[in-house]
Structure formats: C-alpha cells, structure tokens
N, C-alpha and C positions, 0 to 999 in steps of 0.2 A: 122752587115753585113749579106747580104742575103745568104741563104743556097743554095749550088749548087750541093750537093752530099748527097745521103742517104747511110749510112754505118751501116749494121746490123751484129750483132754477135750472134752465137748460140753455146751453151756450149756442153760438152761431157757427158760421162757416170759418174755415181757415185754421191755421196753426193755433192750437189752444192748449193752455196749461191746465192741469187739474185744479189749481187754486184760482181759476178764472173769476170766482164770485167773491173773493176776499174784500176788495174795495167796496163793493156793494154792501156786504155784511157790516163793515165798519161804518158806512154812511147810515144804514138803517139803525144800528145800535145807538149811534149818536142822536139821531132824530127821535127815536122812541124812548130812550132811556133804558137802563139795565133792567128795571122791574118788568116793563112790558116785554122787552126783548127776551127775557127769561121764560116767557110763556109760549114762545115760538120755537118750533123745531125746524131748523133750516137743513134741507137735504139737497145737495147739488146733483144734477144728472150730468154725467160725463160720458159722451158716446164716441168721442174722437179716437179713442184707443183702437177702435175697429177699423180705422182708416189711415191713421198717421204713419204707421210703420211703412206701408206701401208708398205713401207720398214722399217720405224722406228718401226712399230708395230711388225713385224716379228723379227727384230733385238733384241728388248727388251725381247720378249718371249724366244728367244734362250739364251740370256745372263742370264736370271733369272733361267733357268732350270738346267744349267750345266756350270762349268768353261770351258772357251775356250781359247786355246793358239792362238797366232798370231792374236789378235783381230783387229788390224788396217787392216791387209791384208784381214781377213775374211769380215770385214765390207765393204771394197772396192769391193770385189768380189760379196758380196750379193747385194749391191746397183747397181754396174756396170752391172753385168750380168742379174739381174732381169730387169734393164732398157731395155736391148737388147731383152730379151724374151717377155716382156710385149709390146714392140713397135710393134711387128709383130703379136701378138696373136689376132686371129679373126679380122684382120684389116678391113675387109669390113663390119662388123656389125655396125648398127646404134649406135652411142654413144661410140664406142670403144676407147681405149686409143690411138690408132693410129690416129683416127680422132680428138680426143681432142688435141693431140699434133699439128696436122695441124691447128687447130683453134688458138692455141697459136701463131703460125707464123702469121696467119691472123691478130690477135690482134695487134701485133707489127708493121706489115706492115701498118695497118690503121693509127696508131699513126704517123708513118714516113710520110705517104702520106699527112697527114693534115698539114705538115710543108711546103708544096710546092703548088704553084698555078697551076702547070701543071702536066700531067702524065709522060711526057718523061724526067724524072730525072734519071741521071745515078745512078746505084745501085752497091754497093760492098757488098758481103756477106762473112764473115769469119766464118768458121765452124770448130769445133774441135771434134775429136774422134767420138762418136756415133752421134753427131750433123751433121756429114757429111752424114751419111745414112738418117738422118731425113730430111735434106734439099734436098737431092737427091730424096727422095720419094715425097716431096712436088712439086718439079719441074716436075717430071714425071707425077704426078696426075693433076697438073694444066694445063699442055700442052695437056693431053689426056682426060681431063674431067672425071677423076677417083677420088676415095676418096671422100672428102667433095665437090669436084667440079662436081660430077655426078648429072646431071639434075634430079630433083624429089626427091633427097635425103633429109631427114629431117635435115641433118647436113650441107646442102648447106649454105654458108655464106651470110649474108645480107650486102649489100654495095651499094653506089651510082653507077649506071651503068658506069659513066665516069671514075671510079677508077679501072675497071676490069683489064686493061692491066698492071697497076702498081702492083696490088695484085697478078697477075699471073706471075710476074717477067719477063715480056717481055722486060724490059729495063735493065735487069741485065747485067752489063758490065764485072764484075770480080767475080769469085768464088775462094776464097782461102780456101784450106782444110789443116788441120794439124793433124798428128797422125790419119790418116783416116783408119777406119776399115771396109769400104765397102766390101773388099774381104771376110770377115767372113760371110757376109749375102748372097753372090752370089756364093760361091765356090761349092755349091751342085747342081747348075743348069748346064745343058748341053749348053744352049745358054745364054751368059752373054751380056746383051744389056745396054748400057749407056743411059743417058738422051740425048735429042737432044739439040743443041745450041739454046737458046731462041732468038738470033738475030745474024747477021753476025759479029758483033764486040765483041761478048762474048769471054772471055778468062778464062781458069781454070788452076790455079797453085796449085799443090799438094806437100806439104812438108812432108818429113818423115826422121826419124833417124834410122839407121840400128840397133841400140840397143833397139829401141822401138818395143816390140813384138806386140803392138796393132796398130802400124802405118805402112802402106804399100804403096809402089808405086802402081799406078793405070793403067798406059799405057799398061803393059803386060797382063792385064786381058782379053782383047778381042780387035778385030779390031775397034769396035765402041768406046771403051774407049781410044784406041790409037789415034783415030781421034779427040775426043772432049776434052781430057785433053791436054793442051798445053805443060806442063812440069811437070815431077816428079823431085823435087829438094831435094837432100839429104843434110841435115845440121846436125851439132853436137849440138843437142838441150839440153838446161838445164845448170845448174851451175856445179861447180866442183864435187859435190856429185851426180848429176843426169846424166850427159852427157854420162857416160860409161856403163849405166845399164838401165833396163826397166823403171826406174823413169824418164827417158828422155821424157816419154809421157806427162809429166806435164810442160815441159820447153819451148815449142814452142813460146808462146806469150810473153815471156821475152827475147827471143833470138835476139841479135843485128842484125844479118844478116837478119832475117825474118822481124824485125821492119823496117829496112832500105828499103827493097824491097816494103813492104806494103806502107810505107810513100811516096816513089817515085810515086807509082801508084795514091795515093790520090792527090798528088801535080798536076799530069798531068790532072786528071779529074776535079779538082777544079780551075784550072787556066783559 
C-alpha cells in the first residue's frame, strides 16, 4: 500500500540503543492495525553515535580508578548531562557536535523523503527529553537559515533542490514532545522565544508527568510558547513502579493514553 505519512522519532538523553523506537512501533501497529500502519513510513532519528563513544571512554576511566556507589544513577547522569552540555558547546563552530546532530536529522529526513514522490507529505515528529531541544534547534535553524543551513557554511547539507521544503520541515503537521526539558536550556535568558509555526496547520502537543523532574509544561514559558504550543497535556506516565517517581521520564512512549492520542492523529492524516 502507498505511503501517505512520514513519522519520525527522536530519542532523549542518556545511553540509547539504535532500536530505541521498537516498542513504540509495536504499540502503534497494534493500535492502528496493519492496513493503516502500512501507509506510514517510520524513520527513527539517532544522534547519540556522535556522543556515546566519548562517554563510554570517560565512564570506563572512572570505574577503573575508584569504586563508585550508585553506578546506574551515575552512568545515567554522566551520559545524560554530558549529552546536554555537548549539544550546545561551541554550537556555531564548523563541525561542532551541534551541527553533527543536525546532520543526523538531515540523514533520516532524506531517507524518509525518498519514500515519497512529492514534497508535500504530512510529517509527524515525536521527540523525547533532550530530543525535544534537538528538534526545536533544528526547526529554528532551518527556518532562519542558521546552523547547518547558513549559506556558505562548510556544513551546509547537500540535497536535490526540490527536496528543500521537506528537509526544512515546512510540511510538519504535528510535533509531539514527551518529558520535554526545553525549560532547562532557556531559563537563563531574559527573552524566551519559541519556534515559529512552519505552516498554518501545524500543531504541537507536549506531554508531561508532574513526577518527572526532567519533563515540563511549555505554554507558561513565554507568550510565544503559549501561542505555538497547542496543549500541555499532563499524564500519569509509566508502569506501577515508574508512575509515582522521576522514573516516569521513561514511560511516555508505552503509556496507553499517549498511544491512543498519537494513533488517532495518525489515522486522520493517513485516511
């Protein structure tokens, strides 16, 4: 069956496997049925390969030199917070980690675009945790010709001219964010400005759990966030052992309420 919709996922902070999206994929296929799911092209964005090798190197050095308590928590904090700090470090430099991550997004978008005969394909992006800041940066830069999109930059992507609107996400219809920590990146600024809507039909749904200390509502951030974010949706994320504590940060993509809402949106766009 012909593909009607591009659905891209982008992971969050911390140690991440390349197949991070598989449980989500199974849940959506079950909720939608094979006929509808066959009209969706799922393309994961995986940017952690630009960071993980260095993090493992530091982790092994630390473990070998001294015994450490709370190793799982330490490892999460080392990988997670070094992700966040590396993302913004010297972001405008040629070949920076920031720009390498943007190229990871371009790589996945190119694969997705090749599944369709035209540019004006509806796109859904689902981002989690740090991935929300990553995709927000990409949208900001692509619309303002910053980052890898700056003319004359050696990092400027190579692509067929007819694909530009797709790669700049001008047909992005829905942005779903879960456990979003954008407030951690903008809280130190006097003026907090959100991305602009890429098109009049664009909608942004942000999911958070009050027990998730890394997940925040977005509409209270500033007037521009209040305008561009359609809804902050509070859910009780995670299983019995996660939902009442900060581990709820890892439970959004298996939450039944969230899967149901995402499935309904996919049904509407693929019908």
